[in-house]
N, CA, C and O atoms as CSV, one atom per row, in Angstrom:
chain,resi,resn,atom,element,x,y,z
A,1,UNK,N,N,0.860,-1.162,0.000
A,1,UNK,CA,C,0.000,0.000,0.000
A,1,UNK,C,C,0.904,1.222,0.000
A,1,UNK,O,O,1.768,1.366,0.865
A,2,UNK,N,N,0.702,2.093,-0.966
A,2,UNK,CA,C,1.512,3.294,-1.088
A,2,UNK,C,C,0.631,4.528,-1.230
A,2,UNK,O,O,-0.301,4.550,-2.035
A,3,UNK,N,N,0.933,5.550,-0.445
A,3,UNK,CA,C,0.269,6.835,-0.594
A,3,UNK,C,C,1.063,7.620,-1.625
A,3,UNK,O,O,2.247,7.891,-1.425
A,4,UNK,N,N,0.421,7.986,-2.721
A,4,UNK,CA,C,1.089,8.684,-3.813
A,4,UNK,C,C,0.344,9.967,-4.134
A,4,UNK,O,O,-0.709,10.251,-3.563
A,5,UNK,N,N,0.905,10.739,-5.055
A,5,UNK,CA,C,0.276,11.982,-5.502
A,5,UNK,C,C,-0.041,11.905,-6.985
A,5,UNK,O,O,0.751,11.398,-7.779
A,6,UNK,N,N,-1.225,12.421,-7.350
A,6,UNK,CA,C,-1.576,12.519,-8.762
A,6,UNK,C,C,-0.746,13.629,-9.388
A,6,UNK,O,O,-0.009,14.327,-8.692
A,7,UNK,N,N,-0.863,13.792,-10.698
A,7,UNK,CA,C,-0.121,14.872,-11.368
A,7,UNK,C,C,-0.613,16.250,-10.921
A,7,UNK,O,O,0.038,17.262,-11.182
A,8,UNK,N,N,-1.766,16.283,-10.246
A,8,UNK,CA,C,-2.299,17.545,-9.707
A,8,UNK,C,C,-2.035,17.659,-8.196
A,8,UNK,O,O,-2.652,18.475,-7.512
A,9,UNK,N,N,-1.113,16.832,-7.685
A,9,UNK,CA,C,-0.710,16.832,-6.270
A,9,UNK,C,C,-1.829,16.454,-5.305
A,9,UNK,O,O,-1.836,16.892,-4.155
A,10,UNK,N,N,-2.766,15.647,-5.770
A,10,UNK,CA,C,-3.827,15.134,-4.903
A,10,UNK,C,C,-3.438,13.726,-4.448
A,10,UNK,O,O,-3.096,12.894,-5.290
A,11,UNK,N,N,-3.479,13.429,-3.134
A,11,UNK,CA,C,-3.077,12.100,-2.662
A,11,UNK,C,C,-4.069,11.005,-3.071
A,11,UNK,O,O,-5.280,11.219,-3.120
A,12,UNK,N,N,-3.513,9.833,-3.361
A,12,UNK,CA,C,-4.322,8.642,-3.619
A,12,UNK,C,C,-3.567,7.434,-3.089
A,12,UNK,O,O,-2.355,7.494,-2.883
A,13,UNK,N,N,-4.284,6.339,-2.870
A,13,UNK,CA,C,-3.673,5.097,-2.402
A,13,UNK,C,C,-3.554,4.105,-3.548
A,13,UNK,O,O,-4.505,3.880,-4.297
A,14,UNK,N,N,-2.382,3.522,-3.670
A,14,UNK,CA,C,-2.130,2.449,-4.625
A,14,UNK,C,C,-2.015,1.166,-3.806
A,14,UNK,O,O,-1.163,1.057,-2.924
A,15,UNK,N,N,-2.876,0.200,-4.107
A,15,UNK,CA,C,-2.915,-1.035,-3.322
A,15,UNK,C,C,-2.821,-2.259,-4.215
A,15,UNK,O,O,-3.170,-2.222,-5.395
A,16,UNK,N,N,-2.345,-3.334,-3.629
A,16,UNK,CA,C,-2.372,-4.636,-4.257
A,16,UNK,C,C,-3.169,-5.536,-3.315
A,16,UNK,O,O,-2.755,-5.781,-2.182
A,17,UNK,N,N,-4.309,-6.025,-3.787
A,17,UNK,CA,C,-5.211,-6.836,-2.964
A,17,UNK,C,C,-5.136,-8.288,-3.425
A,17,UNK,O,O,-5.034,-8.571,-4.618
A,18,UNK,N,N,-5.189,-9.204,-2.455
A,18,UNK,CA,C,-5.046,-10.614,-2.796
A,18,UNK,C,C,-5.799,-11.489,-1.810
A,18,UNK,O,O,-5.832,-11.222,-0.609
A,19,UNK,N,N,-6.405,-12.543,-2.346
A,19,UNK,CA,C,-6.953,-13.618,-1.521
A,19,UNK,C,C,-6.592,-14.922,-2.214
A,19,UNK,O,O,-5.766,-14.922,-3.127
A,20,UNK,N,N,-7.187,-16.026,-1.802
A,20,UNK,CA,C,-6.775,-17.305,-2.382
A,20,UNK,C,C,-7.137,-17.436,-3.865
A,20,UNK,O,O,-6.586,-18.290,-4.560
A,21,UNK,N,N,-8.046,-16.608,-4.349
A,21,UNK,CA,C,-8.442,-16.703,-5.752
A,21,UNK,C,C,-7.533,-15.910,-6.686
A,21,UNK,O,O,-7.553,-16.127,-7.897
A,22,UNK,N,N,-6.740,-14.997,-6.141
A,22,UNK,CA,C,-5.855,-14.234,-7.010
A,22,UNK,C,C,-5.528,-12.863,-6.465
A,22,UNK,O,O,-5.688,-12.586,-5.276
A,23,UNK,N,N,-5.067,-12.012,-7.362
A,23,UNK,CA,C,-4.548,-10.701,-6.992
A,23,UNK,C,C,-5.103,-9.645,-7.950
A,23,UNK,O,O,-5.301,-9.917,-9.134
A,24,UNK,N,N,-5.353,-8.438,-7.430
A,24,UNK,CA,C,-5.815,-7.336,-8.266
A,24,UNK,C,C,-5.234,-6.029,-7.722
A,24,UNK,O,O,-5.127,-5.837,-6.511
A,25,UNK,N,N,-4.871,-5.160,-8.619
A,25,UNK,CA,C,-4.388,-3.841,-8.228
A,25,UNK,C,C,-5.596,-2.954,-7.950
A,25,UNK,O,O,-6.643,-3.103,-8.579
A,26,UNK,N,N,-5.443,-2.038,-7.011
A,26,UNK,CA,C,-6.541,-1.147,-6.654
A,26,UNK,C,C,-6.052,0.271,-6.446
A,26,UNK,O,O,-4.886,0.505,-6.126
A,27,UNK,N,N,-6.958,1.210,-6.631
A,27,UNK,CA,C,-6.674,2.625,-6.394
A,27,UNK,C,C,-7.826,3.219,-5.596
A,27,UNK,O,O,-8.996,2.963,-5.883
A,28,UNK,N,N,-7.479,4.009,-4.597
A,28,UNK,CA,C,-8.463,4.743,-3.811
A,28,UNK,C,C,-8.149,6.217,-4.005
A,28,UNK,O,O,-7.078,6.681,-3.613
A,29,UNK,N,N,-9.069,6.952,-4.603
A,29,UNK,CA,C,-8.813,8.329,-5.012
A,29,UNK,C,C,-9.300,9.361,-4.002
A,29,UNK,O,O,-8.702,10.431,-3.898
A,30,UNK,N,N,-10.343,9.083,-3.269
A,30,UNK,CA,C,-10.917,10.065,-2.350
A,30,UNK,C,C,-10.582,9.712,-0.903
A,30,UNK,O,O,-10.629,8.543,-0.517
A,31,UNK,N,N,-10.249,10.710,-0.114
A,31,UNK,CA,C,-9.919,10.537,1.310
A,31,UNK,C,C,-8.753,9.574,1.528
A,31,UNK,O,O,-8.743,8.817,2.499
A,32,UNK,N,N,-7.792,9.602,0.643
A,32,UNK,CA,C,-6.675,8.656,0.700
A,32,UNK,C,C,-5.877,8.774,1.993
A,32,UNK,O,O,-5.478,7.759,2.564
A,33,UNK,N,N,-5.642,9.982,2.458
A,33,UNK,CA,C,-4.842,10.151,3.674
A,33,UNK,C,C,-5.551,9.553,4.891
A,33,UNK,O,O,-4.905,8.948,5.746
A,34,UNK,N,N,-6.867,9.719,4.972
A,34,UNK,CA,C,-7.634,9.156,6.086
A,34,UNK,C,C,-7.570,7.635,6.071
A,34,UNK,O,O,-7.286,7.008,7.091
A,35,UNK,N,N,-7.838,7.043,4.899
A,35,UNK,CA,C,-7.828,5.587,4.790
A,35,UNK,C,C,-6.416,5.029,4.985
A,35,UNK,O,O,-6.264,3.909,5.471
A,36,UNK,N,N,-5.396,5.781,4.618
A,36,UNK,CA,C,-4.013,5.349,4.811
A,36,UNK,C,C,-3.694,5.202,6.301
A,36,UNK,O,O,-2.858,4.380,6.675
A,37,UNK,N,N,-4.340,5.978,7.137
A,37,UNK,CA,C,-4.139,5.882,8.581
A,37,UNK,C,C,-4.937,4.723,9.194
A,37,UNK,O,O,-4.585,4.212,10.257
A,38,UNK,N,N,-6.008,4.320,8.516
A,38,UNK,CA,C,-6.899,3.288,9.060
A,38,UNK,C,C,-6.404,1.861,8.820
A,38,UNK,O,O,-6.685,0.969,9.619
A,39,UNK,N,N,-5.676,1.640,7.735
A,39,UNK,CA,C,-5.213,0.288,7.399
A,39,UNK,C,C,-3.720,0.297,7.126
A,39,UNK,O,O,-3.139,1.321,6.767
A,40,UNK,N,N,-3.111,-0.877,7.308
A,40,UNK,CA,C,-1.677,-1.028,7.074
A,40,UNK,C,C,-1.435,-2.176,6.104
A,40,UNK,O,O,-2.289,-3.046,5.928
A,41,UNK,N,N,-0.282,-2.169,5.485
A,41,UNK,CA,C,0.115,-3.265,4.615
A,41,UNK,C,C,0.056,-4.571,5.401
A,41,UNK,O,O,0.562,-4.652,6.520
A,42,UNK,N,N,-0.561,-5.586,4.814
A,42,UNK,CA,C,-0.687,-6.885,5.466
A,42,UNK,C,C,-2.003,-7.082,6.194
A,42,UNK,O,O,-2.342,-8.207,6.561
A,43,UNK,N,N,-2.756,-6.003,6.409
A,43,UNK,CA,C,-4.067,-6.131,7.054
A,43,UNK,C,C,-5.035,-6.864,6.134
A,43,UNK,O,O,-4.966,-6.737,4.912
A,44,UNK,N,N,-5.929,-7.625,6.732
A,44,UNK,CA,C,-7.045,-8.188,5.977
A,44,UNK,C,C,-8.137,-7.132,6.015
A,44,UNK,O,O,-8.553,-6.684,7.084
A,45,UNK,N,N,-8.594,-6.743,4.830
A,45,UNK,CA,C,-9.494,-5.595,4.712
A,45,UNK,C,C,-10.779,-5.960,3.993
A,45,UNK,O,O,-10.871,-6.969,3.295
A,46,UNK,N,N,-11.765,-5.099,4.191
A,46,UNK,CA,C,-13.014,-5.148,3.436
A,46,UNK,C,C,-13.004,-3.929,2.532
A,46,UNK,O,O,-12.672,-2.827,2.969
A,47,UNK,N,N,-13.363,-4.124,1.289
A,47,UNK,CA,C,-13.375,-3.008,0.353
A,47,UNK,C,C,-14.718,-2.936,-0.362
A,47,UNK,O,O,-15.415,-3.935,-0.538
A,48,UNK,N,N,-15.047,-1.724,-0.763
A,48,UNK,CA,C,-16.216,-1.503,-1.600
A,48,UNK,C,C,-15.721,-0.709,-2.790
A,48,UNK,O,O,-15.037,0.302,-2.631
A,49,UNK,N,N,-16.067,-1.167,-3.985
A,49,UNK,CA,C,-15.600,-0.482,-5.176
A,49,UNK,C,C,-16.130,-1.129,-6.425
A,49,UNK,O,O,-17.066,-1.927,-6.382
A,50,UNK,N,N,-15.527,-0.781,-7.536
A,50,UNK,CA,C,-15.935,-1.326,-8.823
A,50,UNK,C,C,-14.698,-1.642,-9.657
A,50,UNK,O,O,-13.642,-1.032,-9.488
A,51,UNK,N,N,-14.850,-2.598,-10.553
A,51,UNK,CA,C,-13.740,-3.003,-11.413
A,51,UNK,C,C,-13.732,-2.138,-12.655
A,51,UNK,O,O,-14.744,-1.999,-13.343
A,52,UNK,N,N,-12.572,-1.557,-12.933
A,52,UNK,CA,C,-12.343,-0.774,-14.141
A,52,UNK,C,C,-11.250,-1.449,-14.958
A,52,UNK,O,O,-10.571,-2.360,-14.482
A,53,UNK,N,N,-11.093,-0.996,-16.171
A,53,UNK,CA,C,-9.997,-1.483,-16.992
A,53,UNK,C,C,-8.996,-0.340,-17.148
A,53,UNK,O,O,-9.373,0.784,-17.480
A,54,UNK,N,N,-7.712,-0.637,-16.905
A,54,UNK,CA,C,-6.669,0.368,-17.045
A,54,UNK,C,C,-5.499,-0.283,-17.771
A,54,UNK,O,O,-4.913,-1.244,-17.272
A,55,UNK,N,N,-5.159,0.235,-18.941
A,55,UNK,CA,C,-4.070,-0.317,-19.760
A,55,UNK,C,C,-4.236,-1.820,-19.977
A,55,UNK,O,O,-3.295,-2.592,-19.790
A,56,UNK,N,N,-5.426,-2.219,-20.369
A,56,UNK,CA,C,-5.774,-3.611,-20.679
A,56,UNK,C,C,-5.716,-4.566,-19.482
A,56,UNK,O,O,-5.745,-5.782,-19.672
A,57,UNK,N,N,-5.636,-4.043,-18.262
A,57,UNK,CA,C,-5.684,-4.876,-17.059
A,57,UNK,C,C,-6.857,-4.445,-16.193
A,57,UNK,O,O,-7.263,-3.283,-16.209
A,58,UNK,N,N,-7.396,-5.394,-15.437
A,58,UNK,CA,C,-8.452,-5.051,-14.493
A,58,UNK,C,C,-7.840,-4.340,-13.295
A,58,UNK,O,O,-6.744,-4.673,-12.843
A,59,UNK,N,N,-8.569,-3.362,-12.798
A,59,UNK,CA,C,-8.129,-2.604,-11.629
A,59,UNK,C,C,-9.356,-2.269,-10.796
A,59,UNK,O,O,-10.416,-1.952,-11.336
A,60,UNK,N,N,-9.207,-2.339,-9.490
A,60,UNK,CA,C,-10.311,-2.052,-8.594
A,60,UNK,C,C,-10.282,-0.579,-8.208
A,60,UNK,O,O,-9.303,-0.097,-7.638
A,61,UNK,N,N,-11.362,0.130,-8.522
A,61,UNK,CA,C,-11.522,1.516,-8.084
A,61,UNK,C,C,-12.218,1.457,-6.735
A,61,UNK,O,O,-13.412,1.168,-6.653
A,62,UNK,N,N,-11.467,1.732,-5.680
A,62,UNK,CA,C,-11.952,1.532,-4.318
A,62,UNK,C,C,-12.639,2.795,-3.812
A,62,UNK,O,O,-12.079,3.889,-3.870
A,63,UNK,N,N,-13.868,2.622,-3.312
A,63,UNK,CA,C,-14.617,3.732,-2.719
A,63,UNK,C,C,-14.443,3.770,-1.207
A,63,UNK,O,O,-14.468,4.839,-0.597
A,64,UNK,N,N,-14.264,2.586,-0.604
A,64,UNK,CA,C,-14.177,2.482,0.851
A,64,UNK,C,C,-13.304,1.291,1.202
A,64,UNK,O,O,-13.368,0.251,0.547
A,65,UNK,N,N,-12.481,1.446,2.245
A,65,UNK,CA,C,-11.651,0.345,2.728
A,65,UNK,C,C,-11.582,0.421,4.246
A,65,UNK,O,O,-11.451,1.503,4.819
A,66,UNK,N,N,-11.671,-0.739,4.894
A,66,UNK,CA,C,-11.545,-0.776,6.351
A,66,UNK,C,C,-10.941,-2.108,6.751
A,66,UNK,O,O,-10.991,-3.083,6.000
A,67,UNK,N,N,-10.374,-2.134,7.934
A,67,UNK,CA,C,-9.835,-3.368,8.477
A,67,UNK,C,C,-10.990,-4.337,8.715
A,67,UNK,O,O,-12.031,-3.939,9.239
A,68,UNK,N,N,-10.820,-5.590,8.340
A,68,UNK,CA,C,-11.868,-6.591,8.514
A,68,UNK,C,C,-11.896,-7.088,9.954
A,68,UNK,O,O,-10.853,-7.291,10.574
A,69,UNK,N,N,-13.080,-7.275,10.465
A,69,UNK,CA,C,-13.275,-7.880,11.782
A,69,UNK,C,C,-12.881,-9.352,11.687
A,69,UNK,O,O,-13.202,-10.014,10.700
A,70,UNK,N,N,-12.194,-9.867,12.695
A,70,UNK,CA,C,-11.744,-11.261,12.689
A,70,UNK,C,C,-12.869,-12.259,12.462
A,70,UNK,O,O,-12.627,-13.353,11.951
A,71,UNK,N,N,-14.078,-11.909,12.827
A,71,UNK,CA,C,-15.217,-12.824,12.671
A,71,UNK,C,C,-15.866,-12.734,11.299
A,71,UNK,O,O,-16.780,-13.503,11.001
A,72,UNK,N,N,-15.409,-11.803,10.452
A,72,UNK,CA,C,-16.083,-11.594,9.170
A,72,UNK,C,C,-15.457,-12.363,8.007
A,72,UNK,O,O,-15.907,-12.230,6.869
A,73,UNK,N,N,-14.432,-13.160,8.277
A,73,UNK,CA,C,-13.788,-13.923,7.209
A,73,UNK,C,C,-13.174,-15.197,7.787
A,73,UNK,O,O,-12.980,-15.332,8.995
A,74,UNK,N,N,-12.877,-16.119,6.879
A,74,UNK,CA,C,-12.156,-17.336,7.250
A,74,UNK,C,C,-10.730,-17.193,6.743
A,74,UNK,O,O,-10.509,-16.817,5.591
A,75,UNK,N,N,-9.772,-17.491,7.595
A,75,UNK,CA,C,-8.366,-17.363,7.206
A,75,UNK,C,C,-8.063,-18.183,5.951
A,75,UNK,O,O,-7.282,-17.749,5.104
A,76,UNK,N,N,-8.670,-19.359,5.825
A,76,UNK,CA,C,-8.438,-20.230,4.673
A,76,UNK,C,C,-8.841,-19.561,3.360
A,76,UNK,O,O,-8.297,-19.892,2.306
A,77,UNK,N,N,-9.789,-18.621,3.414
A,77,UNK,CA,C,-10.218,-17.921,2.213
A,77,UNK,C,C,-9.216,-16.859,1.768
A,77,UNK,O,O,-9.281,-16.374,0.639
A,78,UNK,N,N,-8.299,-16.504,2.648
A,78,UNK,CA,C,-7.341,-15.446,2.350
A,78,UNK,C,C,-6.022,-15.974,1.784
A,78,UNK,O,O,-5.303,-15.249,1.096
A,79,UNK,N,N,-5.708,-17.242,2.077
A,79,UNK,CA,C,-4.398,-17.780,1.737
A,79,UNK,C,C,-4.550,-18.981,0.820
A,79,UNK,O,O,-5.372,-19.864,1.064
A,80,UNK,N,N,-3.753,-19.006,-0.233
A,80,UNK,CA,C,-3.761,-20.143,-1.137
A,80,UNK,C,C,-2.981,-21.285,-0.494
A,80,UNK,O,O,-1.861,-21.092,-0.021
A,81,UNK,N,N,-3.577,-22.469,-0.479
A,81,UNK,CA,C,-2.927,-23.642,0.115
A,81,UNK,C,C,-2.833,-24.750,-0.935
A,81,UNK,O,O,-3.597,-24.779,-1.900
A,82,UNK,N,N,-1.892,-25.647,-0.728
A,82,UNK,CA,C,-1.740,-26.790,-1.627
A,82,UNK,C,C,-2.958,-27.696,-1.493
A,82,UNK,O,O,-3.370,-28.032,-0.383
A,83,UNK,N,N,-3.522,-28.082,-2.610
A,83,UNK,CA,C,-4.738,-28.900,-2.610
A,83,UNK,C,C,-4.447,-30.358,-2.264
A,83,UNK,O,O,-5.188,-30.978,-1.501
A,84,UNK,N,N,-3.373,-30.901,-2.821
A,84,UNK,CA,C,-3.086,-32.333,-2.674
A,84,UNK,C,C,-1.845,-32.511,-1.799
A,84,UNK,O,O,-0.785,-32.887,-2.301
A,85,UNK,N,N,-1.964,-32.251,-0.522
A,85,UNK,CA,C,-0.815,-32.326,0.386
A,85,UNK,C,C,-0.234,-33.732,0.464
A,85,UNK,O,O,0.985,-33.902,0.467
A,86,UNK,N,N,-1.094,-34.731,0.527
A,86,UNK,CA,C,-0.613,-36.111,0.626
A,86,UNK,C,C,0.157,-36.509,-0.630
A,86,UNK,O,O,1.195,-37.165,-0.545
A,87,UNK,N,N,-0.347,-36.115,-1.779
A,87,UNK,CA,C,0.347,-36.423,-3.039
A,87,UNK,C,C,1.704,-35.742,-3.107
A,87,UNK,O,O,2.676,-36.336,-3.573
A,88,UNK,N,N,1.774,-34.506,-2.651
A,88,UNK,CA,C,3.048,-33.781,-2.632
A,88,UNK,C,C,4.024,-34.478,-1.691
A,88,UNK,O,O,5.192,-34.669,-2.027
A,89,UNK,N,N,3.540,-34.853,-0.519
A,89,UNK,CA,C,4.387,-35.556,0.450
A,89,UNK,C,C,4.903,-36.876,-0.123
A,89,UNK,O,O,6.079,-37.204,0.032
A,90,UNK,N,N,4.028,-37.629,-0.780
A,90,UNK,CA,C,4.439,-38.896,-1.387
A,90,UNK,C,C,5.508,-38.680,-2.450
A,90,UNK,O,O,6.440,-39.477,-2.558
A,91,UNK,N,N,5.384,-37.601,-3.244
A,91,UNK,CA,C,6.401,-37.308,-4.267
A,91,UNK,C,C,7.748,-36.975,-3.631
A,91,UNK,O,O,8.796,-37.391,-4.127
A,92,UNK,N,N,7.716,-36.228,-2.537
A,92,UNK,CA,C,8.957,-35.886,-1.840
A,92,UNK,C,C,9.615,-37.150,-1.297
A,92,UNK,O,O,10.823,-37.338,-1.444
A,93,UNK,N,N,8.820,-38.017,-0.670
A,93,UNK,CA,C,9.363,-39.272,-0.129
A,93,UNK,C,C,9.960,-40.141,-1.234
A,93,UNK,O,O,11.021,-40.738,-1.051
A,94,UNK,N,N,9.289,-40.212,-2.367
A,94,UNK,CA,C,9.799,-41.000,-3.492
A,94,UNK,C,C,11.108,-40.418,-4.007
A,94,UNK,O,O,12.021,-41.164,-4.359
A,95,UNK,N,N,11.206,-39.103,-4.055
A,95,UNK,CA,C,12.452,-38.466,-4.494
A,95,UNK,C,C,13.583,-38.737,-3.523
A,95,UNK,O,O,14.714,-38.989,-3.938
A,96,UNK,N,N,13.287,-38.689,-2.238
A,96,UNK,CA,C,14.310,-38.960,-1.223
A,96,UNK,C,C,14.800,-40.402,-1.306
A,96,UNK,O,O,15.983,-40.672,-1.097
A,97,UNK,N,N,13.893,-41.325,-1.610
A,97,UNK,CA,C,14.284,-42.730,-1.745
A,97,UNK,C,C,15.234,-42.940,-2.918
A,97,UNK,O,O,16.021,-43.887,-2.920
A,98,UNK,N,N,15.165,-42.072,-3.901
A,98,UNK,CA,C,16.023,-42.195,-5.086
A,98,UNK,C,C,17.440,-41.688,-4.876
A,98,UNK,O,O,18.277,-41.833,-5.767
A,99,UNK,N,N,17.729,-41.102,-3.733
A,99,UNK,CA,C,19.077,-40.606,-3.459
A,99,UNK,C,C,19.994,-41.798,-3.190
A,99,UNK,O,O,19.691,-42.633,-2.338
A,100,UNK,N,N,21.104,-41.883,-3.906
A,100,UNK,CA,C,22.014,-43.018,-3.751
A,100,UNK,C,C,23.243,-42.689,-2.912
A,100,UNK,O,O,23.830,-43.593,-2.317
A,101,UNK,N,N,23.643,-41.443,-2.848
A,101,UNK,CA,C,24.803,-41.052,-2.045
A,101,UNK,C,C,24.442,-41.165,-0.566
A,101,UNK,O,O,23.503,-40.513,-0.110
A,102,UNK,N,N,25.175,-41.982,0.186
A,102,UNK,CA,C,24.824,-42.246,1.582
A,102,UNK,C,C,24.907,-41.004,2.467
A,102,UNK,O,O,24.095,-40.847,3.379
A,103,UNK,N,N,25.859,-40.130,2.218
A,103,UNK,CA,C,25.999,-38.907,3.013
A,103,UNK,C,C,24.806,-37.977,2.787
A,103,UNK,O,O,24.229,-37.457,3.742
A,104,UNK,N,N,24.449,-37.775,1.545
A,104,UNK,CA,C,23.305,-36.904,1.221
A,104,UNK,C,C,22.012,-37.526,1.728
A,104,UNK,O,O,21.133,-36.822,2.224
A,105,UNK,N,N,21.897,-38.826,1.607
A,105,UNK,CA,C,20.693,-39.523,2.074
A,105,UNK,C,C,20.542,-39.346,3.593
A,105,UNK,O,O,19.429,-39.149,4.079
A,106,UNK,N,N,21.650,-39.416,4.346
A,106,UNK,CA,C,21.613,-39.239,5.793
A,106,UNK,C,C,21.171,-37.836,6.171
A,106,UNK,O,O,20.430,-37.659,7.138
A,107,UNK,N,N,21.613,-36.846,5.425
A,107,UNK,CA,C,21.240,-35.458,5.711
A,107,UNK,C,C,19.785,-35.224,5.348
A,107,UNK,O,O,19.089,-34.488,6.047
A,108,UNK,N,N,19.316,-35.828,4.281
A,108,UNK,CA,C,17.961,-35.589,3.783
A,108,UNK,C,C,16.887,-36.225,4.646
A,108,UNK,O,O,15.734,-35.799,4.594
A,109,UNK,N,N,17.230,-37.231,5.438
A,109,UNK,CA,C,16.217,-37.907,6.249
A,109,UNK,C,C,15.950,-37.208,7.512
A,109,UNK,O,O,15.120,-37.657,8.302
């Protein structure tokens, strides 16, 4: 989250928003200094806005942003996790079994 100035010296917020489904760039044009004091980088936030297109990319035009209440979201919805953990673990174990150098095999176990 960066507080920047337009070419007319008006402050705005440049944000990068992300949840488990992906990432989108956002801009908050009005009351940027106030909202900059209300939220910090890394906060889980609630936003109200609309999607615009800017230079052939989607961008969120944010009207309102606030820190999310801990009860208003599930942490799992915010973070992308590996879907097939057991399969990944099995692949790692199979790779470790293929190590033939005894010294490296001892360190890897």
